[in-house]
C-alpha positions in Angstrom: -59.5 -85.4 -5.6 -58.2 -82.6 -7.7 -54.9 -81.0 -6.6 -55.1 -77.4 -5.3 -52.4 -75.1 -4.1 -53.4 -76.1 -0.6 -53.0 -79.9 -1.2 -49.9 -79.7 -3.4 -46.6 -80.8 -2.0 -43.4 -78.7 -1.8 -40.5 -80.3 -3.6 -38.8 -81.4 -0.4 -41.9 -83.2 0.9 -42.5 -84.7 -2.5 -38.9 -86.0 -2.6 -39.4 -87.6 0.8 -42.7 -89.3 -0.2 -41.5 -90.4 -3.7 -38.0 -91.5 -2.5 -36.4 -89.4 -5.2 -33.6 -86.9 -4.7 -34.0 -83.2 -5.4 -31.4 -83.6 -8.1 -33.4 -86.4 -9.7 -36.6 -84.4 -9.6 -34.9 -81.4 -11.3 -33.5 -83.7 -14.0 -36.9 -85.4 -14.6 -38.5 -81.9 -14.9 -35.9 -80.7 -17.4 -36.5 -83.9 -19.5 -40.2 -83.6 -19.3 -40.5 -86.9 -17.5 -42.1 -85.6 -14.3 -43.0 -81.9 -14.5 -44.2 -80.2 -11.3 -47.9 -79.3 -11.0 -47.0 -75.7 -10.4 -43.9 -73.5 -10.3 -44.1 -70.3 -8.1 -43.6 -67.4 -10.6 -41.8 -65.3 -8.0 -39.6 -67.9 -6.2 -39.3 -70.6 -8.9 -40.2 -73.1 -6.2 -41.7 -76.3 -7.5 -44.9 -78.0 -6.2 -46.1 -81.4 -7.0 -49.6 -82.9 -6.8 -50.2 -85.7 -4.3 -51.4 -87.8 -7.3 -47.9 -87.6 -8.8 -46.3 -89.6 -6.0 -47.2 -92.9 -7.5 -45.8 -92.0 -10.9 -42.6 -90.8 -9.2 -42.3 -94.1 -7.4 -42.7 -96.0 -10.7 -39.9 -93.9 -12.2 -37.7 -94.7 -9.2 -38.4 -98.5 -9.6 -37.8 -98.4 -13.4 -34.5 -96.6 -12.8 -33.5 -99.4 -10.4 -33.7 -101.7 -13.3 -31.1 -99.5 -15.0 -33.7 -98.6 -17.6 -32.5 -95.6 -19.7 -34.5 -92.4 -19.2 -35.9 -92.5 -22.8 -37.2 -96.0 -22.2 -38.8 -94.9 -18.8 -40.6 -92.1 -20.7 -41.9 -94.7 -23.2 -43.2 -96.9 -20.4 -45.0 -94.1 -18.7 -46.5 -92.8 -21.9 -47.8 -96.2 -22.9 -49.1 -97.1 -19.4 -51.3 -100.1 -18.6 -50.7 -103.4 -20.4 -48.7 -101.7 -23.1 -46.3 -100.3 -20.5 -46.0 -103.7 -18.9 -45.1 -105.2 -22.3 -42.4 -102.6 -22.7 -41.0 -103.5 -19.2 -41.0 -107.2 -20.2 -39.2 -106.5 -23.5 -36.6 -104.4 -21.8 -35.9 -107.0 -19.2 -35.7 -109.8 -21.8 -32.9 -107.7 -23.5 -31.2 -107.3 -20.1 -31.2 -111.1 -19.5 -29.8 -111.6 -23.0 -27.0 -109.2 -22.3 -26.3 -110.8 -18.9 -26.1 -114.2 -20.5 -23.6 -112.9 -23.0 -21.6 -111.3 -20.2 -21.6 -114.5 -18.2 -20.2 -116.4 -21.1 -17.6 -113.7 -21.7 -16.6 -113.9 -18.0 -16.1 -117.7 -18.3 -14.0 -117.1 -21.5 -11.8 -114.5 -19.8 -11.3 -116.7 -16.8 -10.0 -119.5 -19.1 -7.8 -117.0 -20.9 -6.4 -115.5 -17.7 -5.8 -118.9 -16.1 -3.7 -120.1 -19.0 -6.3 -122.3 -20.6 -6.4 -119.8 -23.5 -3.1 -121.2 -24.7 -5.0 -124.3 -25.9 -7.6 -122.2 -27.8 -5.8 -122.0 -31.3 -5.8 -125.8 -31.5 -9.6 -125.7 -31.7 -9.3 -123.5 -34.8 -7.3 -125.0 -37.6 -5.8 -122.3 -39.8 -5.5 -122.5 -43.6 -4.2 -120.1 -46.2 -5.8 -119.4 -49.6 -5.9 -117.0 -52.6 -9.0 -115.0 -53.0 -9.7 -113.6 -56.5 -10.9 -110.1 -57.2 -14.6 -109.7 -56.6 -17.2 -107.2 -57.7 -19.6 -106.7 -54.7 -22.7 -104.9 -53.7 -22.0 -103.1 -50.5 -23.8 -101.5 -47.6 -21.6 -99.8 -44.9 -22.7 -98.5 -41.6 -21.4 -97.4 -38.1 -23.0 -99.9 -35.7 -22.4 -101.1 -32.1 -22.2 -104.6 -30.9 -25.9 -104.8 -29.7 -27.1 -103.8 -33.2 -25.0 -106.3 -35.2 -27.3 -109.4 -34.9 -30.2 -107.4 -36.4 -28.3 -105.3 -39.0 -26.2 -107.8 -40.7 -29.0 -110.2 -41.8 -31.2 -107.2 -42.8 -28.3 -105.7 -44.9 -27.6 -109.0 -46.5 -31.3 -109.4 -47.5 -31.2 -105.9 -49.0 -28.1 -106.5 -51.0 -29.3 -110.0 -52.1 -32.6 -108.3 -53.3 -30.5 -105.9 -55.4 -28.3 -108.8 -56.7 -31.4 -110.4 -58.2 -31.4 -107.6 -60.8 -27.7 -108.2 -61.4 -27.8 -111.9 -62.3 -28.1 -113.2 -58.8 -25.6 -113.7 -56.0 -22.2 -114.8 -57.4 -20.5 -116.0 -54.2 -20.8 -116.2 -50.4 -21.7 -112.9 -48.7 -19.1 -111.5 -46.3 -18.9 -108.9 -43.6 -15.8 -106.7 -43.2 -15.0 -105.1 -39.8 -13.2 -101.9 -40.7 -13.0 -100.8 -37.0 -13.6 -102.2 -33.6 -17.2 -103.0 -32.8 -18.1 -103.0 -29.1 -20.2 -101.1 -26.6 -17.7 -98.2 -27.2 -16.7 -98.7 -30.8 -19.0 -98.6 -33.9 -16.9 -99.9 -36.8 -17.7 -99.2 -39.4 -19.0 -102.5 -40.7 -19.5 -103.4 -44.3 -21.8 -106.1 -45.7 -20.7 -107.3 -49.2 -22.6 -109.6 -51.6 -20.6 -110.7 -54.8 -22.2 -110.3 -58.2 -21.3 -110.7 -61.8 -19.1 -107.7 -62.8 -20.7 -107.5 -66.2 -24.2 -107.1 -64.6 -23.2 -104.9 -61.6 -24.3 -101.8 -63.4 -27.9 -102.8 -63.0 -27.7 -102.3 -59.2 -29.0 -98.7 -59.3 -28.8 -96.4 -56.3 -29.9 -99.0 -53.7 -26.4 -100.4 -53.2 -22.7 -99.3 -53.6 -20.9 -101.2 -56.2 -17.1 -101.7 -55.7 -14.3 -104.1 -56.4 -12.8 -106.1 -53.5 -9.1 -106.6 -54.6 -7.6 -110.0 -54.9 -5.6 -111.0 -51.8 -4.2 -113.9 -49.8 -5.9 -114.6 -46.4 -5.6 -116.8 -43.4 -8.9 -118.3 -42.3 -10.5 -120.7 -39.8 -13.8 -122.4 -40.4 -16.3 -122.1 -37.6 -19.3 -124.2 -36.7 -22.7 -122.7 -35.8 -22.0 -123.2 -32.1 -18.6 -121.5 -32.4 -20.3 -118.4 -33.9 -21.8 -117.6 -30.6 -20.2 -114.7 -28.8 -17.7 -114.7 -27.0 -16.4 -118.0 -28.6 -16.2 -116.3 -31.9 -13.4 -114.2 -30.4 -11.3 -117.4 -30.3 -11.4 -117.6 -34.1 -10.2 -114.1 -34.5 -7.4 -114.6 -32.0 -6.4 -117.8 -33.7 -6.0 -116.3 -37.2 -4.1 -113.2 -35.9 -1.8 -115.4 -33.8 -1.1 -117.6 -36.8 -0.2 -114.6 -38.8 2.3 -113.6 -36.2 3.7 -117.0 -35.9 4.2 -117.3 -39.7 5.8 -113.8 -39.9 3.0 -112.5 -42.1 1.7 -108.9 -42.2 -2.0 -108.3 -41.8 -3.0 -106.5 -45.0 -6.6 -105.7 -44.5 -9.6 -105.7 -42.2 -10.8 -108.9 -40.6 -13.9 -110.4 -42.1 -16.6 -113.2 -41.8 -17.5 -115.2 -44.9 -20.9 -116.8 -44.6 -21.8 -120.0 -46.5 -24.4 -121.4 -44.3 -27.5 -120.1 -42.3 -26.8 -118.7 -38.9 -29.9 -120.4 -37.5 -30.2 -124.2 -38.0 -30.7 -127.5 -36.2 -27.1 -128.7 -36.2 -24.8 -126.8 -33.9 -21.7 -128.6 -35.4 -22.5 -127.6 -39.0 -19.7 -125.3 -40.5 -21.3 -122.0 -41.5 -18.6 -119.3 -41.6 -15.0 -118.5 -42.2 -13.2 -115.9 -40.0 -10.4 -114.5 -42.1 -7.8 -111.8 -42.3 -5.9 -110.7 -45.5 -2.1 -111.2 -45.2 1.0 -110.7 -47.2 
């Protein structure tokens, strides 16, 4: 049945039926998520169609999943099976985040209970000289949830450019120039070494720069140790070793990759976590 002024619901009654607050209804109207069927031109009072109650209840349920309003709008716009797929995708991302947070909680409990004092023994620390390198570089501000997708994609882009510069000349590495978290966005830089004599062939697709020679402390991590939050133990170990040796940290922390992140053997070494020192 088509809504008419006689069958439309005043905002208070609509709020009661939809179980949404007046404040929420005004917000959703402002965002274009749930516009009233009619607004009285004299009083500005909002009226809703009875058929909008079901949509309002769906919004309320989606918000109970802590779904962002932009994602709610996408679900409503898609509707049907496509909307259901969006809900499934969102919830899968929530479960991944909760799994990471669960592991982080365990890690923090170990640290706070004193077990963290044993952590550095799991990460043997070595020192080495690193020669000057010419690298192809891509740098971006990125948050923790974007890293796992951006780093491999940036590496592939730089390696593709390196093909025109004589190929990759050394293990790719990632430099964290700032804190990366839910609240910090780096920046982060992906670097792929190339032959300096051929770096001029890179073109505009990559930044070419020189990474200076330096000494660094590093610890070698297996594939299983690269999972967050256990990766944090490697960073803590190299920084603690620098303090214990009386060394000054002389550059941004980095990860040097010499093996694939995905593979059948969880104990295979694939990455060095390092920090320049002097």
